[in-house]
TIBATOR-478615 format. One line per 10 residues: their letters; for each residue x, y, z of C-alpha. Coordinates in steps of 0.1 Angstrom, whole numbers, plus 2048, in hexadecimal, padded with zeros to 3 digits. Layout:
N
a = X,Y,Z  ...
//
This chain:
240
matphisaqp = 65A,F02,EC6  671,EE4,EC7  66E,EC8,EAD  675,EA4,EB0  699,EA8,EA6  6A1,ECC,EB1  69C,ED8,ED5  69E,EFD,ECE  683,F18,ED1  678,F32,EB7
gdfapavlmp = 693,F4C,EB3  6B0,F35,EBF  6BE,F32,E9C  6CD,F4E,E87  6C2,F52,E63  6E3,F42,E58  6EE,F20,E63  70F,F0E,E5D  70A,EE9,E5B  727,ED1,E5F
gdprraeria = 71F,EAC,E62  732,EA4,E82  725,EB2,EA3  749,EB5,EB0  750,ECB,E92  731,EE0,E98  73D,EE6,EBC  75F,EEF,EB0  752,F07,E95  73B,F18,EAF
gqlmpdarkv = 757,F1D,EC7  76F,F2A,EAC  757,F43,E9C  740,F4E,EB8  74E,F56,EDB  729,F5C,EE6  71D,F3A,ED9  702,F29,EEC  6F4,F06,EE7  6D1,F08,EDB
sdvrgivgyt = 6CB,EE3,ED1  6D7,EC1,EDB  6C3,EA4,ED0  6D3,E81,ECB  6F5,E93,ECD  6EE,EAA,EAF  6F6,ECC,EBD  6ED,EEF,EB2  6FD,F10,EBE  6F4,F34,EB8
gthegrplsv = 708,F54,EBD  717,F71,EAA  734,F73,E93  742,F96,E8B  723,FA4,E9A  70B,F90,E85  6F5,F72,E91  701,F50,E85  6F8,F2C,E8E  70A,F0B,E8B
masgmgqpsl = 6F9,EEA,E8C  704,EC7,E83  6F2,EB2,E6A  6FD,E8F,E70  709,E7A,E53  6F6,E74,E32  6DA,E84,E21  6BD,E76,E35  6CB,E84,E55  6D4,EA6,E46
siyatelfsq = 6B1,EA8,E37  6A0,EA5,E59  6B4,EC2,E68  6B3,ED8,E49  68D,ED3,E46  686,EDC,E6B  69E,EF9,E6A  68E,F08,E4A  66A,F01,E53  669,F06,E79
fgveriirvg = 685,F1D,E83  687,F3A,E6A  6A8,F2F,E5B  6AD,F3F,E39  6CF,F2F,E2E  6E3,F10,E37  707,F0D,E2D  715,EE9,E2F  73A,EE9,E3B  748,EC7,E34
tagglspkik = 761,EB1,E23  760,EA0,E01  775,E87,DED  786,E96,DCF  77D,E88,DAC  78B,EA0,D92  7B1,EA1,D8A  7AE,EC6,D90  7A6,EC0,DB5  7C1,EBB,DCF
vgdvivatga = 7BE,EB2,DF4  7B8,ED2,E08  7A6,EE4,DEC  783,EF2,DF1  765,EEA,DDC  747,F02,DDB  72D,EEA,DD0  717,EFC,DB6  702,EDC,DB0  700,EB8,DBC
htdssmnqlr = 6F9,E99,DA9  6EC,E7C,DBE  6E5,E57,DBD  6CB,E5C,DD9  6A6,E59,DD4  69E,E76,DEB  69D,E91,DD0  68F,E79,DB6  670,E76,DCA  66A,E9C,DCD
ipgvnfcava = 659,EA2,DAC  64A,E82,D9A  65A,E7D,D78  675,E97,D7D  69B,E94,D82  69E,EAF,D9C  6BC,EC7,D96  6CC,ECD,DB8  6DE,EEE,DB6  6ED,F06,DCF
dfrlaaaaye = 6E1,F2A,DD4  6F5,F3F,DBC  6F8,F5C,DD4  707,F47,DEF  71E,F35,DD7  72A,F57,DC8  730,F65,DEB  745,F47,DF5  75A,F48,DD5  75F,F6E,DD7
aslpeqarvg = 76C,F69,DFB  787,F52,DED  795,F6C,DD5  7B9,F75,DDF  7B2,F99,DE6  798,F8F,E00  7A5,F6F,E11  7C2,F58,E0F  7B9,F34,E0C  7D1,F17,E10
gtvhlgtvms = 7C4,F03,DF2  7B3,F0B,DD0  78D,F13,DD2  778,F02,DB6  754,F08,DAC  741,EEA,D9D  72C,ECC,DA3  730,EB0,DBD  721,E8D,DC0  70C,E87,DDF
rdhfyftpeg = 70C,E62,DE5  6F6,E4E,DFD  711,E32,E00  732,E38,E10  741,E16,E09  72E,E0A,DEB  735,E19,DC8  729,E0A,DA7  746,E00,D91  752,E1C,D7B
qtealarhgv = 73D,E37,D8A  758,E4B,D9B  76D,E4D,D7B  74E,E56,D66  746,E72,D7E  76A,E7F,D7B  768,E7F,D55  748,E94,D57  759,EAE,D6C  74B,EA6,D8E
lgvemeaaal = 762,EB4,DA8  75C,E9F,DC7  747,E87,DDA  735,E8C,DFB  714,E82,E0B  6FD,E9F,E12  6FC,EBD,DFA  6E1,EAF,DE2  6C8,EAA,DFD  6D0,ECC,E0C
ygvaaeydkq = 6C9,EDD,DEB  6A9,ECB,DE7  69C,ED5,E09  6A6,EF9,E03  693,EF9,DE2  674,EEB,DF2  674,F07,E0C  680,F23,DF5  69F,F27,E0A  6C5,F2A,E03
alavltvsdh = 6DE,F0E,E05  703,F08,DFD  71E,EEE,E04  742,EF8,E09  758,EDA,E0B  77C,ED3,E13  78C,EB7,DFE  799,E9E,E18  7A2,E82,E01  7A3,E7A,DDC
lldhsgdmsa = 790,E5C,DCE  7A8,E57,DB1  7C8,E5E,DC3  7CB,E56,DE8  7EF,E60,DED  7E8,E81,E00  7C7,E78,E12  7C2,E8A,E34  7C1,E77,E54  7A2,E75,E6A
aeretrftds = 7B1,E8F,E81  7B9,EA6,E63  795,EA3,E57  78A,EB3,E77  7A2,ED1,E76  7AB,ED9,E52  78A,EEC,E4A  795,F10,E50  792,F1B,E2B  770,F0B,E25
lrlavaaahs = 763,F19,E46  76E,F3C,E3C  75C,F3A,E1B  73E,F2B,E2C  73C,F48,E44  73F,F61,E28  720,F4F,E17  70D,F4F,E38  712,F75,E3B  70C,F7E,E18
//
């Protein structure tokens, strides 16, 4: 039955859900991937669609922005609608000098400054990691003999921040020195919710800007359209 934040009914969602942050991006992905997509939820402008892609069921649903918002939708999808895996399709700011704008990050783990995962297990620094099978499927789909991608695909950790505009002095540079590939705002919470419900989760992220070199940052319009490579890898993980 419907929940406070999802107006769908049992069976309306496929076992695999692609989850961008922006509702407009969710609508665009659904139309691009699933000719038979139907809207199954629309509460507070957060839309969800279900259809078939290459003969297999698939859903797309927006998460909103930030870890608290994503946690609401991921929790309800996992606990009430039979969803088995959620793949976040989003953007990230690059950190590592190895990262270029347009590259794709398959986030194998997510550090965070949020208290959301810290509160899960008293006295424990929870380790927010992706499902290995999903990460492997996404990476294998990026290999040259299987798919051509416009940028380089990287596996590694990201930083999931609660603040968009506030950053402690020196933190960005320290993260880069420790090999963190990028910064975003949702993956750590997604991985925590998936662990709680014994489900699968992954974040596949297009690098839209670079926090240490802003010369090639994407425009707002480009952020909405240049996610073809990450979307292809996310679909491969969803169908794995």
